[in-house]
C-alpha positions in Angstrom: 13.0 -0.2 34.2 9.5 -1.6 33.7 9.4 -5.0 35.4 8.2 -7.0 32.5 9.3 -10.3 34.2 6.4 -9.6 36.5 4.1 -8.6 33.7 2.1 -11.4 32.2 1.4 -9.4 29.0 5.0 -10.2 27.8 4.3 -13.9 28.1 0.8 -13.6 26.7 2.1 -11.9 23.6 4.7 -14.6 23.0 2.8 -17.9 23.4 5.6 -19.8 21.6 7.7 -19.4 24.8 5.3 -21.9 26.4 3.8 -23.9 23.4 6.4 -23.6 20.7 4.0 -22.2 18.1 2.0 -19.1 17.3 -1.7 -19.0 18.1 -4.0 -21.1 16.0 -6.0 -18.1 14.8 -2.9 -16.9 13.0 -1.8 -20.3 11.8 -5.2 -20.9 10.1 -4.9 -17.8 7.9 -3.5 -18.2 4.5 -0.1 -16.5 4.1 0.2 -13.5 1.8 2.9 -14.0 -0.8 5.0 -11.2 0.8 6.0 -13.6 3.6 8.7 -15.1 1.3 10.1 -11.6 0.6 10.2 -10.8 4.3 11.9 -14.1 5.2 14.5 -13.5 2.5 15.3 -10.0 3.9 15.6 -11.5 7.4 18.1 -14.1 6.3 19.9 -11.9 3.7 23.1 -11.6 5.8 22.6 -7.9 6.0 22.4 -6.8 9.6 20.3 -3.8 8.9 16.9 -3.9 10.6 14.0 -5.1 8.4 11.1 -2.8 8.1 7.6 -3.8 7.0 5.7 -0.5 6.2 2.2 -0.2 5.0 -1.3 1.1 5.7 -3.4 -0.1 8.7 -5.4 -3.3 8.1 -3.0 -4.4 5.4 -2.0 -7.4 7.5 1.3 -6.4 9.0 0.6 -8.0 12.4 -0.5 -11.3 10.7 2.6 -11.2 8.5 4.9 -10.8 11.6 3.1 -13.7 13.4 3.6 -15.9 10.3 7.3 -14.8 10.2 7.7 -16.0 13.8 6.3 -19.4 12.8 8.8 -19.5 9.9 11.7 -18.8 12.2 10.5 -21.5 14.7 10.1 -24.0 11.8 13.8 -23.4 10.9 14.8 -24.7 14.4 15.2 -21.4 16.4 14.7 -21.7 20.1 11.2 -20.3 20.9 12.7 -18.3 23.8 15.0 -16.5 21.4 12.1 -15.1 19.4 10.6 -12.0 21.0 7.6 -10.1 19.7 6.7 -6.7 21.2 3.5 -4.9 20.4 4.6 -1.3 21.1 1.1 0.2 21.0 0.2 -1.5 24.4 -0.5 1.1 27.1 2.2 -0.4 29.4 4.9 0.7 26.9 3.8 4.3 26.7 6.3 5.7 29.2 9.4 3.6 28.3 12.0 3.9 25.5 12.7 1.0 23.2 15.9 -0.2 24.9 14.1 -0.5 28.2 11.1 -2.3 26.7 13.3 -4.8 24.8 15.4 -5.4 27.9 12.3 -6.3 29.9 11.1 -8.7 27.2 14.5 -10.4 26.9 14.5 -10.9 30.7 10.9 -12.3 30.6 11.7 -14.7 27.8 14.2 -16.7 29.8 16.4 -17.2 26.7 20.1 -17.7 27.0 20.9 -15.3 24.1 23.1 -17.9 22.4 23.3 -16.9 18.7 21.4 -13.7 19.3 17.7 -12.9 19.5 15.1 -12.4 16.8 13.3 -9.2 17.9 9.9 -8.5 16.3 8.6 -5.0 16.9 5.0 -4.2 15.9 3.7 -0.6 15.7 7.1 1.1 15.9 5.6 4.4 14.6 4.0 5.1 18.0 7.5 5.7 19.5 9.1 9.1 19.4 12.0 9.1 16.9 11.6 5.4 16.3 14.1 5.3 13.5 16.8 6.6 15.8 15.8 4.3 18.6 16.0 1.2 16.3 19.3 2.4 15.1 20.7 2.6 18.6 19.2 -0.9 19.5 20.9 -2.4 16.4 24.3 -0.7 17.2 24.2 -2.0 20.8 23.2 -5.5 19.8 24.8 -6.4 16.4 24.1 -10.1 16.9 20.3 -9.5 17.0 18.0 -9.7 13.9 15.4 -7.0 14.2 12.2 -6.8 12.2 9.7 -4.0 12.7 6.4 -2.9 11.4 5.2 0.7 10.9 2.1 2.4 9.5 4.3 5.4 8.5 7.2 5.5 6.1 10.5 6.2 7.8 12.4 9.5 7.7 15.7 8.0 8.9 17.8 7.4 5.8 21.6 7.2 5.9 21.7 8.7 9.4 19.9 11.9 8.2 16.4 13.1 8.8 14.5 13.6 5.6 10.9 14.1 4.6 9.0 10.9 4.7 7.4 9.3 1.6 6.6 5.9 0.3 9.8 5.5 -1.6 11.9 6.3 1.5 10.4 3.2 3.1 12.9 1.4 0.8 15.8 3.6 2.0 19.3 2.5 2.7 19.2 2.2 6.5 16.4 -0.3 6.6 16.0 -3.4 4.5 12.4 -2.6 3.6 9.2 -4.2 2.4 6.1 -2.2 1.6 3.0 -4.3 2.3 0.1 -3.1 0.2 -3.6 -3.6 0.9 -4.9 -6.9 -0.5 -4.3 -7.0 -4.2 -7.1 -8.2 -6.6 -5.3 -11.4 -7.4 -5.0 -12.2 -3.7 -8.7 -11.4 -3.2 -9.6 -13.9 -5.9 -7.4 -16.5 -4.2 -8.4 -15.9 -0.6 -12.1 -15.9 -1.5 -11.7 -19.2 -3.4 -13.1 -17.7 -6.6 -10.5 -18.8 -9.1 -12.3 -22.0 -10.2 -15.6 -20.1 -10.7 -14.1 -17.5 -13.0 -11.2 -19.3 -14.7 -11.1 -22.7 -16.3 -8.5 -25.4 -15.5 -6.0 -23.9 -17.9 -6.3 -20.4 -16.4 -8.5 -19.0 -19.2 -11.2 -16.6 -18.2 -14.7 -18.1 -18.8 -17.0 -15.8 -16.8 -16.3 -12.0 -17.3 -19.5 -11.1 -15.4 -18.4 -13.1 -12.4 -15.0 -11.5 -12.5 -16.4 -8.0 -12.6 -18.8 -8.8 -9.7 -15.8 -10.0 -7.7 -13.9 -6.9 -8.8 -16.6 -4.6 -7.4 -16.7 -6.5 -4.2 -12.9 -6.1 -4.0 -13.1 -2.4 -4.5 -15.7 -2.0 -1.8 -14.3 -4.1 1.0 -11.5 -6.3 -0.4 -8.8 -3.9 0.6 -9.2 -4.8 4.3 -7.2 -7.9 5.1 -9.3 -8.6 8.2 -12.4 -9.0 6.0 -10.7 -11.0 3.2 -8.5 -13.3 5.2 -10.3 -13.3 8.6 -13.9 -13.0 9.8 -15.5 -11.5 6.6 -16.9 -8.1 5.8 -19.9 -8.6 8.0 -17.7 -8.8 11.0 -15.6 -5.7 10.5 -16.5 -2.0 10.8 -14.9 -0.5 7.6 -15.8 3.0 8.6 -14.1 2.6 12.0 -11.0 1.1 10.5 -10.8 3.9 8.0 -11.3 6.6 10.6 -8.7 5.0 12.9 -6.3 4.8 10.0 -5.9 8.6 10.1 -4.9 8.6 13.7 -2.8 5.5 13.9 0.1 6.9 11.9 1.2 9.3 14.7 0.2 12.6 13.0 1.9 14.6 15.7 5.2 13.7 14.2 4.2 16.0 11.3 3.1 18.7 13.7 -0.6 17.9 12.9 -2.6 19.1 15.9 -6.0 19.8 14.4 -7.3 16.3 13.7 -10.7 17.5 12.8 -9.2 19.6 10.0 -7.1 16.7 8.8 -10.1 14.4 8.8 -12.2 16.8 6.8 -9.4 17.2 4.2 -9.1 13.4 4.0 -12.8 13.0 3.5 -12.7 15.6 0.8 -9.9 13.8 -1.0 -11.6 10.4 -0.7 -14.7 11.9 -2.2 -12.8 13.4 -5.1 -10.3 10.6 -5.6 -8.7 10.2 -9.1 -9.5 13.9 -9.7 -6.9 16.7 -10.1 -6.2 19.0 -7.2 -3.8 21.8 -6.4 -2.4 23.3 -3.2 -3.9 26.6 -4.1 -7.5 25.4 -4.6 -7.4 23.2 -1.5 -6.1 26.1 0.6 -8.9 28.3 -0.6 -11.6 25.7 -0.1 -10.6 24.9 3.5 -9.4 28.4 4.4 -6.1 26.9 5.5 -2.5 28.1 4.8 -0.8 26.4 1.9 2.0 25.2 4.0 -0.5 23.5 6.4 -2.2 21.8 3.4 1.2 20.6 2.3 1.9 19.3 5.8 -1.4 17.4 5.8 -0.8 15.9 2.4 2.7 14.8 3.3 1.3 13.1 6.4 -1.5 11.4 4.5 0.9 10.1 1.9 3.5 9.0 4.5 0.8 7.2 6.4 -0.1 5.2 3.3 -3.6 6.7 3.0 -3.2 8.5 -0.3 -0.9 8.6 -3.3 -0.2 11.8 -5.3 0.4 11.2 -9.0 2.1 14.2 -10.6 1.3 16.0 -13.8 3.2 16.1 -17.1 2.3 18.2 -20.1 1.2 17.1 -23.6 4.8 16.4 -24.6 5.5 14.3 -21.5 7.6 17.1 -20.0 7.7 17.2 -16.2 7.2 20.4 -14.4 10.0 21.9 -12.3 7.5 23.2 -9.8 4.6 20.7 -9.4 1.4 22.5 -8.4 -1.2 20.0 -9.6 -1.7 16.3 -8.8 -4.2 13.6 -8.8 -5.1 11.8 -5.6 -5.5 8.0 -5.4 -6.5 5.9 -2.4 -3.9 3.4 -1.3 -6.7 1.3 0.0 -9.5 1.5 -2.6 -12.1 0.3 -0.1 -11.8 3.6 1.9 -14.2 5.2 -0.5 -17.0 2.7 0.2 -16.2 2.8 3.9 -16.8 6.5 4.1 -19.5 7.1 1.5 -21.2 3.8 1.0 -21.2 0.9 -1.5 -22.1 1.3 -5.2 -23.6 -0.9 -7.8 -21.6 -2.1 -10.8 -23.7 0.3 -13.1 -22.8 3.4 -11.0 -20.8 5.9 -12.9 -18.3 6.2 -10.0 -17.2 2.7 -10.8 -15.0 4.1 -13.6 -13.1 6.1 -11.0 -12.9 3.1 -8.7 -11.5 1.0 -11.6 -8.8 3.7 -12.3 -7.9 3.8 -8.6 -7.5 0.0 -8.6 -4.8 0.3 -11.3 -2.7 2.3 -8.8 -3.6 0.2 -5.8 -2.0 -2.9 -7.5 1.4 -1.2 -7.4 1.6 0.2 -3.9 4.5 -2.2 -3.1 6.4 -1.5 -6.4 9.1 1.1 -7.0 7.6 1.5 -10.5 4.8 3.5 -8.9 7.1 6.5 -8.8 7.2 6.5 -12.6 3.5 6.9 -13.0 2.2 10.3 -14.0 -0.9 11.8 -15.7 -0.9 14.1 -18.6 -2.9 17.4 -18.8 -2.5 20.2 -21.2 -4.4 22.8 -23.2 -4.6 23.8 -26.9 -6.3 27.1 -27.1 -9.4 26.9 -24.9 -9.6 23.1 -25.1 -8.3 20.9 -22.2 -6.8 17.5 -22.8 -6.1 14.6 -20.4 -4.6 11.2 -20.3 -5.4 9.2 -17.2 -2.1 7.5 -16.6 1.3 7.6 -18.2 4.2 5.3 -17.4 7.6 7.1 -17.7 11.1 5.6 -17.9 13.6 6.1 -15.1 15.5 8.4 -17.4 14.4 10.6 -20.3 10.9 11.8 -21.3 9.7 9.3 -23.8 6.8 7.5 -22.2 6.8 3.7 -21.8 3.0 3.6 -22.4 -0.3 5.3 -21.7 -3.2 3.8 -19.9 -6.8 5.0 -20.2 -9.9 3.6 -18.4 -13.0 3.0 -20.5 -15.7 1.7 -18.2 -18.3 2.6 -20.8 -16.9 0.0 -23.3 -17.3 2.5 -26.1 -13.7 3.1 -27.0 -13.1 0.0 -29.1 -15.9 0.9 -31.4 -15.2 4.7 -31.5 -11.4 4.9 -30.8 -10.9 8.1 -32.8 -13.6 9.9 -30.8 -13.2 8.5 -27.3 -9.4 8.3 -27.4 -8.7 11.6 -29.2 -6.6 13.0 -26.3 -4.6 9.8 -25.9 -4.0 9.7 -29.7 -2.8 13.4 -29.7 -0.5 12.7 -26.7 1.0 9.6 -28.5 1.5 11.6 -31.7 3.6 14.0 -29.7 5.5 11.5 -27.5 5.7 8.2 -29.4 5.6 5.8 -26.5 8.0 2.9 -26.5 5.4 0.1 -26.2 1.8 -0.4 -27.1 -0.5 1.6 -24.9 -3.5 0.2 -23.0 -7.2 0.9 -22.7 -8.7 -0.9 -19.7 -12.4 -1.6 -20.4 -15.3 -3.0 -18.4 -15.8 -6.2 -20.5 -14.3 -5.9 -24.0 -10.8 -7.1 -25.1 -9.3 -6.4 -28.5 -6.8 -4.3 -30.4 -7.0 -1.2 -32.6 -4.7 1.1 -34.4 -5.3 4.8 -33.9 -3.2 6.4 -36.6 0.2 4.7 -36.4 -0.3 3.7 -32.7 -1.3 0.2 -31.6 -3.6 0.1 -28.6 -4.5 -3.0 -26.7 -8.0 -3.3 -25.0 -8.4 -5.5 -21.9 -11.0 -5.6 -19.1 -9.6 -3.7 -16.2 -10.5 -6.6 -13.8 -8.5 -9.0 -16.0 -5.5 -6.6 -16.0 -5.6 -6.1 -12.2 -5.8 -9.9 -11.7 -3.0 -10.5 -14.2 -0.5 -8.1 -12.7 -0.9 -9.7 -9.3 -1.0 -13.3 -10.4 2.8 -13.8 -10.3 2.6 -12.9 -6.5 -0.2 -15.4 -5.8 1.6 -18.1 -7.8 4.2 -18.2 -5.1 1.8 -19.7 -2.6 -0.2 -21.9 -5.0 
């Protein structure tokens, strides 16, 4: 047993044992809207452990601190609220039950009514899902909340491959915490009154787009948006550390240099189409190893693979091609430098932003892209939302950063129109532009045009409305 009662780090990491509140540096930060979801899961009456899963620098630690303050404000004894940062070196040689027992002893609480156990960084533990399961079974009166930078594999008592959806599995009551959304960025940077009028109507598209570019380049890092500002954070270091913090050894990844090179390649080619075969040839790595690396990068919330459908919206029984999107859109600028709003790569950044707004949503699993050939001609639709059942698309989404499609829809949107002729989407499809709103009919199909920054702000606004 590690003698935590003699270890001042246990007390230092739980200042409310002495002062009845979390540190001021956490109290000063504006809460993310997901705090209400986390609190609801904690008090749902379900004794399953609550899991907060999401990428590094998405604000999981801050969210846990703010949850502690919520628990204290509801009248819980401070000594019954225990937070453990599992990535501290003093925990490296102990298992979870030993660590928790040490903290319970150090807290001096009487255990009446059970403890609130807050576990940060559980992914550093071997077989952490099983260890949490055992801790819950041994202490059914406790409420356990944990945070991980890797999606869990422990679902219904069975080991399964990890992916983002399995972070919402049946064993954990789960919340996926995305990087900062664009609507949050607007709110945290106090930009709303500069861009929207008192009635919420957009009055400065240029200012909105400038904010959008800032968001894409550094706004995905909660430390910069909510804390000390981009000048005080090292984005490249955070991005590099993100690869290692997800415990890649769990996936059998031993060559970190090889993994890092692959990730840099994917970041550089984000929103493009890849295949296992071409990646294996380019890196001279076995296809199974490439699959293992991709599985890890996705489970660690670094990338998202969007799978291909054909020109009739049919899914492939054997998926060999996929597009790669960055969970945190700011990783591109962190590794390869910032860009101006006129840079052509902004079109790809804008497309990535569409995906980044849905990291926390189960609907992300219903997003595909279409790619097919007629003769020697290749055709492509950027994003297609599919229903849970059936193969009639809900809608298509194209990105038009050039602002040309509204004037030349038959030419610019030819592939999209051909796809809609074949599939007849259920609702009006969208073209997300740089600055121009509007509406057009292409054949029999209505298409709405909206600036992509407006769309990204609008889909996140219901979240920010929760916190005013």
